[in-house]
C-alpha positions as CSV (number, residue, x, y, z in Angstrom):
1,A,38.9,-14.3,-17.0
2,A,37.3,-17.5,-15.3
3,Q,38.2,-16.5,-12.5
4,T,35.8,-13.0,-13.2
5,L,33.3,-14.9,-14.5
6,E,33.4,-17.2,-11.5
7,L,33.2,-14.4,-9.4
8,V,30.2,-12.9,-10.9
9,A,28.5,-16.3,-10.7
10,L,29.9,-16.5,-7.0
11,G,28.0,-12.5,-6.7
12,L,24.8,-13.9,-8.3
13,H,24.8,-16.6,-6.3
14,E,25.7,-14.3,-2.9
15,V,23.0,-12.0,-3.9
16,R,20.3,-14.7,-3.9
17,R,22.0,-16.6,-0.7
18,R,21.7,-13.5,1.6
19,T,17.8,-12.4,0.2
20,R,17.2,-16.1,0.4
21,F,14.4,-14.9,3.6
22,Q,13.5,-11.8,1.6
23,R,12.5,-13.1,-1.4
24,N,10.1,-9.9,-2.0
25,R,13.7,-8.0,-2.3
26,L,15.0,-9.9,-5.1
27,L,13.3,-10.2,-8.3
28,L,14.7,-12.6,-10.5
29,F,13.8,-13.0,-14.4
30,Q,15.6,-15.6,-16.5
31,C,15.6,-14.4,-20.6
32,M,15.4,-18.0,-21.9
33,P,16.3,-18.9,-26.2
34,G,12.9,-18.9,-27.9
35,G,11.3,-16.6,-25.1
36,S,12.4,-13.6,-27.2
37,R,9.3,-14.4,-29.2
38,S,6.8,-14.6,-25.9
39,T,5.9,-11.6,-24.8
40,L,6.8,-11.2,-21.0
41,H,8.6,-14.4,-21.2
42,P,10.7,-13.4,-18.4
43,L,7.8,-12.5,-16.1
44,R,5.7,-15.2,-17.1
45,Q,8.3,-17.6,-16.3
46,A,8.9,-15.9,-12.7
47,M,5.1,-16.3,-12.1
48,L,4.9,-19.5,-13.3
49,G,8.1,-21.1,-11.5
50,N,8.8,-24.5,-12.1
51,F,5.0,-25.2,-12.9
52,D,5.2,-24.1,-16.5
53,D,4.3,-27.5,-17.4
54,G,1.2,-26.6,-19.4
55,E,-1.2,-27.5,-16.4
56,R,-1.1,-24.3,-14.7
57,A,-2.2,-21.2,-15.7
58,L,-1.9,-17.7,-15.3
59,T,-5.4,-16.0,-13.9
60,P,-6.2,-12.3,-13.2
61,A,-5.6,-14.0,-9.8
62,L,-2.5,-15.2,-9.7
63,V,-1.1,-12.1,-11.1
64,A,-2.4,-9.6,-8.3
65,E,-1.3,-12.5,-5.9
66,V,2.4,-12.1,-7.6
67,F,2.3,-8.6,-7.7
68,A,0.4,-8.1,-3.9
69,A,3.8,-10.1,-2.4
70,H,6.0,-7.7,-3.8
71,G,3.7,-4.3,-2.0
72,V,2.2,-3.8,-5.5
73,H,-2.0,-3.4,-5.2
74,D,-2.7,-1.4,-8.2
75,P,-5.6,-3.3,-9.8
76,E,-4.9,-1.1,-12.7
77,V,-1.3,-2.3,-12.9
78,V,-2.4,-6.0,-12.4
79,D,-5.2,-5.3,-15.3
80,I,-2.2,-4.1,-17.9
81,F,0.4,-6.8,-17.2
82,S,-2.7,-9.3,-16.7
83,F,-3.5,-8.5,-20.8
84,L,-0.1,-8.2,-22.1
85,L,1.0,-11.9,-20.1
86,G,-2.7,-13.0,-22.6
87,V,-4.4,-14.4,-19.3
88,E,-8.2,-15.0,-20.1
89,G,-10.8,-12.9,-18.7
90,V,-8.9,-9.1,-19.1
91,R,-10.5,-6.1,-19.4
92,S,-12.0,-5.8,-23.4
93,S,-11.0,-2.5,-23.4
94,F,-7.3,-3.4,-24.0
95,H,-7.9,-5.1,-26.9
96,E,-9.7,-1.7,-28.2
97,M,-6.8,0.8,-27.5
98,D,-4.0,2.0,-29.7
99,P,-1.1,0.0,-29.6
100,E,1.0,3.4,-28.8
101,M,-1.4,3.8,-26.0
102,I,-0.9,-0.2,-24.6
103,R,2.7,1.1,-24.5
104,E,2.2,3.9,-22.6
105,K,0.2,2.5,-19.9
106,A,2.7,-0.3,-19.9
107,E,5.6,1.8,-19.2
108,W,3.4,3.1,-16.3
109,A,2.5,0.1,-14.7
110,A,5.9,-1.0,-15.0
111,R,7.4,2.0,-13.3
112,H,4.5,2.3,-10.6
113,A,5.1,-1.7,-10.1
114,L,8.9,-1.2,-9.2
115,Q,8.2,2.1,-7.0
116,A,5.6,0.5,-5.1
117,T,7.9,-2.1,-4.6
118,C,10.5,0.0,-3.9
119,A,8.3,1.9,-1.4
120,S,9.6,-1.0,1.6
121,G,13.1,-1.1,0.8
122,A,16.1,-1.7,-1.3
123,V,15.2,-3.9,-4.4
124,I,17.7,-5.7,-6.2
125,L,16.6,-6.7,-9.7
126,I,18.6,-9.5,-12.0
127,V,17.8,-9.8,-15.5
128,E,19.4,-12.8,-17.0
129,D,20.7,-13.3,-20.5
130,I,19.0,-10.2,-22.0
131,H,20.2,-11.4,-25.2
132,W,16.8,-13.7,-25.6
133,I,15.0,-10.6,-24.2
134,D,11.7,-10.5,-26.0
135,L,10.8,-6.9,-27.2
136,T,7.6,-5.8,-24.5
137,S,10.2,-6.7,-21.8
138,K,13.5,-5.4,-23.5
139,Q,10.8,-1.8,-23.9
140,L,10.2,-2.2,-20.1
141,L,13.1,-3.0,-18.9
142,G,14.8,0.2,-20.7
143,E,11.9,2.0,-18.7
144,L,12.7,0.6,-15.2
145,A,16.8,1.3,-15.6
146,K,15.7,5.0,-16.0
147,L,14.6,4.8,-12.6
148,V,17.6,3.0,-10.8
149,P,19.3,6.8,-10.1
150,S,15.9,7.7,-7.8
151,C,14.9,4.5,-6.9
152,P,16.7,2.3,-4.1
153,V,17.2,-0.3,-6.7
154,L,20.1,-2.4,-7.7
155,L,20.0,-3.8,-11.5
156,I,22.0,-6.2,-12.5
157,A,21.5,-7.5,-15.8
158,T,23.8,-10.4,-17.7
159,T,23.7,-11.0,-22.1
160,R,26.6,-11.6,-24.4
161,P,28.8,-9.0,-25.5
162,E,27.4,-8.9,-29.1
163,S,23.7,-8.6,-28.4
164,G,24.5,-4.7,-27.7
165,V,24.9,-1.8,-24.8
166,W,21.0,-0.8,-25.1
167,L,20.0,-0.6,-21.0
168,D,21.6,2.5,-20.4
169,E,24.5,5.0,-21.0
170,K,25.0,5.7,-17.5
171,S,25.5,2.3,-16.5
172,K,28.5,-0.2,-15.8
173,H,29.3,-2.3,-18.0
174,V,31.6,-5.4,-17.0
175,L,32.7,-7.4,-20.2
176,L,34.1,-10.8,-19.1
177,A,35.9,-13.3,-21.4
178,P,34.8,-16.4,-22.8
179,L,35.7,-19.2,-20.4
180,E,38.8,-21.5,-21.1
181,H,37.7,-24.9,-22.6
182,A,38.4,-26.7,-18.9
183,D,36.8,-23.6,-17.1
184,T,33.4,-24.9,-19.0
185,L,33.8,-28.6,-18.5
186,R,34.4,-27.3,-14.8
187,A,30.8,-25.2,-14.6
188,I,29.1,-28.1,-16.7
189,A,30.4,-30.5,-14.1
190,T,29.2,-28.1,-11.0
191,M,25.4,-28.2,-12.2
């Protein structure tokens, strides 16, 4: 069991290492404890990086810049994600929309963004610890999982077994046994 977990960890580490010069080909999102209460928490964290100390705020320009770095130049995608992320100064028409219409627009924007990103080549999409994912991110990730067969994208999602399998019945699931106590101590020591 420990060897399997090490292989997965080494595999994700190797994916990151091999794509270090092509960061726009690797989309890495990390769900966090408590993040399930914050809409699009993994996306917000990815956009702000290590600067989310309360001093750097998301702006429409920053959202546009991040999406453009991945080949997404559609202003409607930027507007929708800016609205969902709670960025100030976003088009007010979203505030009057029906929640179902906003959900449909968000799903369209997620699909459009992934397709635009994949237009220039294969993409690796990693979402870690989806047992802590917020509802909006969960819905959009489920929508993106439907695109995997038709887009050049490898989707890797990690989760605890008790969170259930909700992404896609066609996906490959690898169940890992818990670490032994000694392996847990070793993993902590190497961090």
